[in-house]
N, C-alpha and C positions, 0 to 999 in steps of 0.2 A: 561490468561497469561501463557506462556511456563515456564516449570520448569527451575530453575536456574542451570547454569553448572559451573564447576570449574573456568572458566574464570570469571564469574560474582563474585564469592566469592573472587578471586584473586584481582579483581578491587576493592571490598569493603574493603577488608584488606589493600590495598596500599593506598587507599584515606584516610582510618581511621588513618594509621601512618603518612601520610602527614599532616593531620588536627592536630593530637596530637603535632607533631613537630612544627607546625605553632603556636599553642596555647602556648607552652612551649617558643618559641622565643618571642611571644608577651608579656609574662610577664617579659621578661629581657628589654623590651623597654619602653619608656616614654609614648606613646600614644597606650595603650593596646586595647582600643575599636576599633579604625580605623584599627589596624592590625588584629585583630579577625575577623572583618567584612570583610576586603579583603581576608584573607585566606578562610573564609566560601564561599565568593562569587567564588573564584577560584576553590575551591574543588567542588562546586556544579555544575558549568558550565562544568569543565572537566569530573565530573562523568556522567552528562547527555549525553555529546558527546561521551563518551567512551562506555557508557552503549548501545546506539543506534548503534555504530559501532560493538560492540560485537554481539548484536542480529542480525544484518544484515549479519555477517559472519559466525555465528554458526548455525543458524536456516535456512536450505535451503530445498526448496521444489521446484518441477518442475511439469509443466503440460504437458501431452502427449496425443496422440490419441483424439484430439479434432475434433469434428464434429458437424454440425448444421443442424437444420430441421425446416422448417417454417410451421406452421399450419395456413391455409388460413381461416377456419371457425373462429377461435378465435382471429386471427391476433396477434399470439404469435410466438416467435422464442425460440427453445429449443436447448441448447448448453450442449453436453455431452463430457465427457473426463475422464481422470484419473490424480490423484494428487498423487505424491510420495515424500516421505521424503528422500532426498539423502544426509543429514547430518548425524552426529554421535550422535546427541542428539534428544530426543523426541520434538515434536512440538505440540502447542495447538492453536485452533482457526486459521485455515488457510482460508484465504479470497481470493477470486478471484475478480480482478478488470477487469470488461468487458467494453471496449469501442467500441460503435457501431458508424460507420460512414456512412453518404450517399454517396455510390460509384456510380458516374454515368459513362456510358460508351458511346464510339462512338462520334458522332458529337455534342451530347447534353453537353458533358462535356467541349468543347471549346466554346460553345455558352453561357454556363450559368457560366462560370468561374467568371465574374464580377458581375453576378446577385445574387450569394449565398452571404449570410450574413457572414461576418468574426468575428473574436474574438471581436472586438470592438463594433459591433452590438449586439452580444450575451451578452456583458456585460451590456448594457443599455436596451436592450429589453427582458432580461430574465424573468422579472416578468409579462410580457404581455401574457395572455394565448393563444392568436392567433399567437404568435411568432414561427416559425418553425426552430427548432435547426437542425444543420447538424451533430452535434456530441453529444452523449448520454454516459455518464459514470455512471456505477453503481457498487455497491460492494455487494458480496453475500458470506456467510460463507459456505464453501465447505467441510470441515472436522473439527471435534471437537478436535480429538487427533489422532496424527500419531506417531507410535514409528519409530526409524531408520530403513530404508529399506523397510518400509510397504508402500502400495498403497491403495488408495481407489477411486472408481468411483463416479463422481458427475453429477448432471443434474441441469442447471439453466434455468428457465423458465422466459422470459422477453417479455414485450409487445413490438410488432413490431410497430414502428411509421409509421402512415399511409402515410405521405407524403415522406417516403424513397423510392426511385426507386429501389435500389439494396443496400443491406446491406454489409458492410465490417466490420469485427471486429477483435479485438486483445483483448487477455486475458492473464492476467499475476497473478501469485499467490505471496501472501505475508503473513508472519506470523505476527498475530496481538498480 
């Protein structure tokens, strides 16, 4: 978990004040239990939403200098790059989400457009070991701790799916 920022403490303090005011108002009403339950639910849901919104906007990382290399002997794909903390606060546990796609080229792409399994087929055939997926998504931890402005190189080694003709990948970083 990344260290807390002043925004997190401000949120905790604000929600605490709202909760205390709600409890004070609940003791002035006739139905105390339902008002306290409602205030607790509202503060909890608002806190969860605002906490994730703060995390998303405060902890910022970006990936650059990404390159790939395929090892044919071991049927693996090596993805290298640099992750940088571009925010004002330190971050912990930077996770890279790698999305591999089977990119087909030329005339084969048009001919196999209807032959490829779609999302509906992947939903029901996902447990079948002989089913060949066209998209693979994996998550890898690429940095444990990054101070503001610091960068770190990373390497991700993934198995190359043997049924892929040509791989197309998308990589994005998120703070866990």
